[in-house]
KOLVOMAR-914082 format. One record per atom (N, C-alpha, C): residue number from 1; atom name; x, y, z. Coordinates in steps of 0.001 Angstrom, whole numbers, plus 500000, padded with zeros to 6 digits. Layout:
N
@n=NUM&atom=CA&u=X&v=Y&w=Z
...
***
This chain:
87
@n=1&atom=N&u=488949&v=518657&w=514310
@n=1&atom=CA&u=489772&v=518575&w=513127
@n=1&atom=C&u=488914&v=518949&w=511928
@n=2&atom=N&u=489410&v=519869&w=511098
@n=2&atom=CA&u=488614&v=520270&w=509943
@n=2&atom=C&u=488888&v=519351&w=508756
@n=3&atom=N&u=488151&v=519560&w=507673
@n=3&atom=CA&u=488253&v=518698&w=506494
@n=3&atom=C&u=489657&v=518690&w=505901
@n=4&atom=N&u=490327&v=519841&w=505903
@n=4&atom=CA&u=491683&v=519891&w=505348
@n=4&atom=C&u=492647&v=519044&w=506169
@n=5&atom=N&u=492525&v=519083&w=507486
@n=5&atom=CA&u=493379&v=518257&w=508339
@n=5&atom=C&u=493104&v=516776&w=508110
@n=6&atom=N&u=491844&v=516430&w=507963
@n=6&atom=CA&u=491466&v=515041&w=507724
@n=6&atom=C&u=492023&v=514563&w=506387
@n=7&atom=N&u=491891&v=515376&w=505356
@n=7&atom=CA&u=492408&v=515016&w=504031
@n=7&atom=C&u=493928&v=514880&w=504062
@n=8&atom=N&u=494585&v=515780&w=504760
@n=8&atom=CA&u=496050&v=515742&w=504856
@n=8&atom=C&u=496511&v=514479&w=505586
@n=9&atom=N&u=495847&v=514150&w=506665
@n=9&atom=CA&u=496215&v=512946&w=507414
@n=9&atom=C&u=495955&v=511686&w=506593
@n=10&atom=N&u=494842&v=511651&w=505890
@n=10&atom=CA&u=494523&v=510509&w=505043
@n=10&atom=C&u=495595&v=510356&w=503955
@n=11&atom=N&u=496008&v=511455&w=503343
@n=11&atom=CA&u=497046&v=511408&w=502310
@n=11&atom=C&u=498371&v=510919&w=502900
@n=12&atom=N&u=498685&v=511325&w=504111
@n=12&atom=CA&u=499906&v=510856&w=504771
@n=12&atom=C&u=499833&v=509358&w=505037
@n=13&atom=N&u=498683&v=508895&w=505476
@n=13&atom=CA&u=498505&v=507462&w=505729
@n=13&atom=C&u=498640&v=506655&w=504444
@n=14&atom=N&u=498069&v=507156&w=503348
@n=14&atom=CA&u=498194&v=506475&w=502055
@n=14&atom=C&u=499653&v=506419&w=501619
@n=15&atom=N&u=500376&v=507514&w=501816
@n=15&atom=CA&u=501795&v=507557&w=501429
@n=15&atom=C&u=502610&v=506574&w=502258
@n=16&atom=N&u=502339&v=506495&w=503552
@n=16&atom=CA&u=503068&v=505566&w=504408
@n=16&atom=C&u=502769&v=504123&w=504024
@n=17&atom=N&u=501520&v=503805&w=503750
@n=17&atom=CA&u=501165&v=502462&w=503329
@n=17&atom=C&u=501864&v=502124&w=502008
@n=18&atom=N&u=501904&v=503066&w=501106
@n=18&atom=CA&u=502591&v=502855&w=499829
@n=18&atom=C&u=504070&v=502573&w=500014
@n=19&atom=N&u=504701&v=503282&w=500937
@n=19&atom=CA&u=506124&v=503036&w=501227
@n=19&atom=C&u=506326&v=501630&w=501768
@n=20&atom=N&u=505432&v=501186&w=502634
@n=20&atom=CA&u=505536&v=499841&w=503199
@n=20&atom=C&u=505370&v=498794&w=502098
@n=21&atom=N&u=504413&v=498983&w=501213
@n=21&atom=CA&u=504210&v=498039&w=500112
@n=21&atom=C&u=505472&v=497965&w=499262
@n=22&atom=N&u=506035&v=499102&w=498906
@n=22&atom=CA&u=507259&v=499117&w=498094
@n=22&atom=C&u=508408&v=498428&w=498831
@n=23&atom=N&u=508586&v=498736&w=500116
@n=23&atom=CA&u=509666&v=498124&w=500899
@n=23&atom=C&u=509511&v=496608&w=500962
@n=24&atom=N&u=508310&v=496137&w=501244
@n=24&atom=CA&u=508074&v=494694&w=501322
@n=24&atom=C&u=508302&v=494023&w=499971
@n=25&atom=N&u=507826&v=494665&w=498917
@n=25&atom=CA&u=508019&v=494113&w=497570
@n=25&atom=C&u=509509&v=493976&w=497264
@n=26&atom=N&u=510259&v=495034&w=497557
@n=26&atom=CA&u=511688&v=495011&w=497289
@n=26&atom=C&u=512412&v=493992&w=498173
@n=27&atom=N&u=512000&v=493876&w=499434
@n=27&atom=CA&u=512594&v=492886&w=500334
@n=27&atom=C&u=512410&v=491472&w=499797
@n=28&atom=N&u=511312&v=491252&w=499098
@n=28&atom=CA&u=511020&v=489928&w=498561
@n=28&atom=C&u=511606&v=489730&w=497163
@n=29&atom=N&u=512278&v=490744&w=496654
@n=29&atom=CA&u=512920&v=490644&w=495348
@n=29&atom=C&u=511946&v=490631&w=494185
@n=30&atom=N&u=510788&v=491245&w=494374
@n=30&atom=CA&u=509769&v=491289&w=493328
@n=30&atom=C&u=509805&v=492622&w=492593
@n=31&atom=N&u=509541&v=492573&w=491303
@n=31&atom=CA&u=509327&v=493812&w=490564
@n=31&atom=C&u=507880&v=494231&w=490770
@n=32&atom=N&u=507576&v=495462&w=490427
@n=32&atom=CA&u=506190&v=495907&w=490538
@n=32&atom=C&u=505298&v=495089&w=489597
@n=33&atom=N&u=505818&v=494733&w=488438
@n=33&atom=CA&u=505045&v=493922&w=487494
@n=33&atom=C&u=504770&v=492530&w=488063
@n=34&atom=N&u=505774&v=491902&w=488662
@n=34&atom=CA&u=505586&v=490574&w=489255
@n=34&atom=C&u=504533&v=490609&w=490358
@n=35&atom=N&u=504573&v=491644&w=491176
@n=35&atom=CA&u=503573&v=491768&w=492237
@n=35&atom=C&u=502181&v=491936&w=491637
@n=36&atom=N&u=502060&v=492809&w=490650
@n=36&atom=CA&u=500755&v=493033&w=490013
@n=36&atom=C&u=500234&v=491750&w=489370
@n=37&atom=N&u=501118&v=491003&w=488726
@n=37&atom=CA&u=500703&v=489762&w=488070
@n=37&atom=C&u=500213&v=488716&w=489067
@n=38&atom=N&u=500645&v=488830&w=490321
@n=38&atom=CA&u=500265&v=487840&w=491323
@n=38&atom=C&u=498972&v=488194&w=492063
@n=39&atom=N&u=498390&v=489341&w=491756
@n=39&atom=CA&u=497192&v=489796&w=492474
@n=39&atom=C&u=496053&v=490041&w=491496
@n=40&atom=N&u=495002&v=489274&w=491628
@n=40&atom=CA&u=493813&v=489506&w=490809
@n=40&atom=C&u=493161&v=490821&w=491250
@n=41&atom=N&u=492925&v=491679&w=490300
@n=41&atom=CA&u=492202&v=492915&w=490595
@n=41&atom=C&u=493077&v=494137&w=490817
@n=42&atom=N&u=494407&v=493977&w=490753
@n=42&atom=CA&u=495292&v=495136&w=490866
@n=42&atom=C&u=496283&v=495078&w=489701
@n=43&atom=N&u=496238&v=496083&w=488868
@n=43&atom=CA&u=497101&v=496146&w=487692
@n=43&atom=C&u=498477&v=496703&w=488051
@n=44&atom=N&u=499383&v=496678&w=487091
@n=44&atom=CA&u=500695&v=497291&w=487281
@n=44&atom=C&u=500535&v=498777&w=487598
@n=45&atom=N&u=499656&v=499432&w=486866
@n=45&atom=CA&u=499381&v=500854&w=487131
@n=45&atom=C&u=498865&v=501033&w=488566
@n=46&atom=N&u=498031&v=500091&w=489021
@n=46&atom=CA&u=497505&v=500136&w=490380
@n=46&atom=C&u=498594&v=499975&w=491423
@n=47&atom=N&u=499509&v=499022&w=491216
@n=47&atom=CA&u=500627&v=498827&w=492152
@n=47&atom=C&u=501463&v=500092&w=492229
@n=48&atom=N&u=501744&v=500668&w=491088
@n=48&atom=CA&u=502544&v=501905&w=491067
@n=48&atom=C&u=501824&v=503037&w=491785
@n=49&atom=N&u=500512&v=503108&w=491620
@n=49&atom=CA&u=499737&v=504146&w=492308
@n=49&atom=C&u=499719&v=503898&w=493821
@n=50&atom=N&u=499577&v=502643&w=494228
@n=50&atom=CA&u=499603&v=502326&w=495662
@n=50&atom=C&u=500931&v=502752&w=496252
@n=51&atom=N&u=502025&v=502388&w=495590
@n=51&atom=CA&u=503347&v=502718&w=496101
@n=51&atom=C&u=503593&v=504224&w=496136
@n=52&atom=N&u=502913&v=504949&w=495272
@n=52&atom=CA&u=503022&v=506409&w=495253
@n=52&atom=C&u=502042&v=507074&w=496223
@n=53&atom=N&u=501202&v=506266&w=496882
@n=53&atom=CA&u=500217&v=506815&w=497813
@n=53&atom=C&u=499051&v=507476&w=497125
@n=54&atom=N&u=498757&v=507048&w=495879
@n=54&atom=CA&u=497733&v=507712&w=495075
@n=54&atom=C&u=496610&v=506796&w=494617
@n=55&atom=N&u=496515&v=505590&w=495172
@n=55&atom=CA&u=495501&v=504625&w=494731
@n=55&atom=C&u=494248&v=504827&w=495561
@n=56&atom=N&u=493158&v=505166&w=494921
@n=56&atom=CA&u=491934&v=505516&w=495644
@n=56&atom=C&u=490915&v=504383&w=495712
@n=57&atom=N&u=491139&v=503275&w=495004
@n=57&atom=CA&u=490150&v=502196&w=494964
@n=57&atom=C&u=490660&v=500951&w=495675
@n=58&atom=N&u=491372&v=501136&w=496771
@n=58&atom=CA&u=491945&v=500007&w=497490
@n=58&atom=C&u=490910&v=499476&w=498477
@n=59&atom=N&u=490119&v=498530&w=498005
@n=59&atom=CA&u=489077&v=497920&w=498833
@n=59&atom=C&u=489713&v=496973&w=499845
@n=60&atom=N&u=488922&v=496557&w=500800
@n=60&atom=CA&u=489401&v=495596&w=501800
@n=60&atom=C&u=489872&v=494311&w=501115
@n=61&atom=N&u=489089&v=493828&w=500183
@n=61&atom=CA&u=489440&v=492593&w=499476
@n=61&atom=C&u=490773&v=492730&w=498745
@n=62&atom=N&u=490979&v=493846&w=498088
@n=62&atom=CA&u=492255&v=494067&w=497380
@n=62&atom=C&u=493411&v=494188&w=498365
@n=63&atom=N&u=493152&v=494802&w=499495
@n=63&atom=CA&u=494208&v=494929&w=500499
@n=63&atom=C&u=494605&v=493562&w=501045
@n=64&atom=N&u=493628&v=492694&w=501253
@n=64&atom=CA&u=493920&v=491344&w=501724
@n=64&atom=C&u=494760&v=490614&w=500687
@n=65&atom=N&u=494382&v=490714&w=499413
@n=65&atom=CA&u=495159&v=490069&w=498346
@n=65&atom=C&u=496578&v=490626&w=498273
@n=66&atom=N&u=496698&v=491920&w=498432
@n=66&atom=CA&u=498011&v=492564&w=498403
@n=66&atom=C&u=498883&v=492055&w=499542
@n=67&atom=N&u=498337&v=492021&w=500726
@n=67&atom=CA&u=499095&v=491531&w=501887
@n=67&atom=C&u=499530&v=490085&w=501672
@n=68&atom=N&u=498627&v=489255&w=501208
@n=68&atom=CA&u=498959&v=487842&w=500965
@n=68&atom=C&u=500068&v=487712&w=499932
@n=69&atom=N&u=499983&v=488497&w=498866
@n=69&atom=CA&u=501009&v=488431&w=497818
@n=69&atom=C&u=502376&v=488860&w=498354
@n=70&atom=N&u=502362&v=489714&w=499371
@n=70&atom=CA&u=503610&v=490163&w=499996
@n=70&atom=C&u=504042&v=489245&w=501142
@n=71&atom=N&u=503207&v=488258&w=501450
@n=71&atom=CA&u=503552&v=487284&w=502474
@n=71&atom=C&u=503412&v=487780&w=503894
@n=72&atom=N&u=502482&v=488730&w=504116
@n=72&atom=CA&u=502249&v=489252&w=505459
@n=72&atom=C&u=500748&v=489276&w=505745
@n=73&atom=N&u=500421&v=489350&w=507016
@n=73&atom=CA&u=499029&v=489550&w=507416
@n=73&atom=C&u=498649&v=491006&w=507129
@n=74&atom=N&u=497390&v=491237&w=506874
@n=74&atom=CA&u=496914&v=492595&w=506592
@n=74&atom=C&u=497274&v=493543&w=507731
@n=75&atom=N&u=497089&v=493097&w=508964
@n=75&atom=CA&u=497413&v=493942&w=510114
@n=75&atom=C&u=498873&v=494342&w=510148
@n=76&atom=N&u=499742&v=493471&w=509649
@n=76&atom=CA&u=501172&v=493781&w=509633
@n=76&atom=C&u=501480&v=494958&w=508715
@n=77&atom=N&u=500726&v=495068&w=507620
@n=77&atom=CA&u=500914&v=496227&w=506734
@n=77&atom=C&u=500634&v=497519&w=507496
@n=78&atom=N&u=499525&v=497527&w=508226
@n=78&atom=CA&u=499135&v=498728&w=508965
@n=78&atom=C&u=500089&v=499016&w=510121
@n=79&atom=N&u=500475&v=497968&w=510842
@n=79&atom=CA&u=501399&v=498188&w=511964
@n=79&atom=C&u=502728&v=498753&w=511471
@n=80&atom=N&u=503212&v=498203&w=510380
@n=80&atom=CA&u=504482&v=498690&w=509844
@n=80&atom=C&u=504353&v=500136&w=509354
@n=81&atom=N&u=503241&v=500466&w=508739
@n=81&atom=CA&u=503064&v=501844&w=508258
@n=81&atom=C&u=502886&v=502821&w=509418
@n=82&atom=N&u=502286&v=502366&w=510521
@n=82&atom=CA&u=502127&v=503226&w=511698
@n=82&atom=C&u=503477&v=503632&w=512262
@n=83&atom=N&u=504470&v=502777&w=512088
@n=83&atom=CA&u=505794&v=503056&w=512622
@n=83&atom=C&u=506595&v=504056&w=511806
@n=84&atom=N&u=506089&v=504435&w=510645
@n=84&atom=CA&u=506791&v=505387&w=509787
@n=84&atom=C&u=506420&v=506816&w=510136
@n=85&atom=N&u=507357&v=507704&w=509944
@n=85&atom=CA&u=507034&v=509115&w=510123
@n=85&atom=C&u=506465&v=509657&w=508814
@n=86&atom=N&u=505647&v=510664&w=508911
@n=86&atom=CA&u=505087&v=511308&w=507737
@n=86&atom=C&u=506156&v=512144&w=507069
@n=87&atom=N&u=506221&v=512059&w=505755
@n=87&atom=CA&u=507205&v=512864&w=505012
@n=87&atom=C&u=506514&v=513854&w=504135
***
């Protein structure tokens, strides 16, 4: 796999994870602002970037906080995103 394929796949994975975050947030009846306010270290702009698949500074610690704020285990975020098709 060349660098372009790797970058494309990584971008697809980020987009799928962002869709899952948005879906979970909406399922819980939270606004993007409410979610951001509940997570130390992720701003409203950051939540919007994550949901758009464009957040590049999503550390493990931030991902754990995000999952907790959404009421799921971190692994559940990944499993749910794996089930999505790339768009």
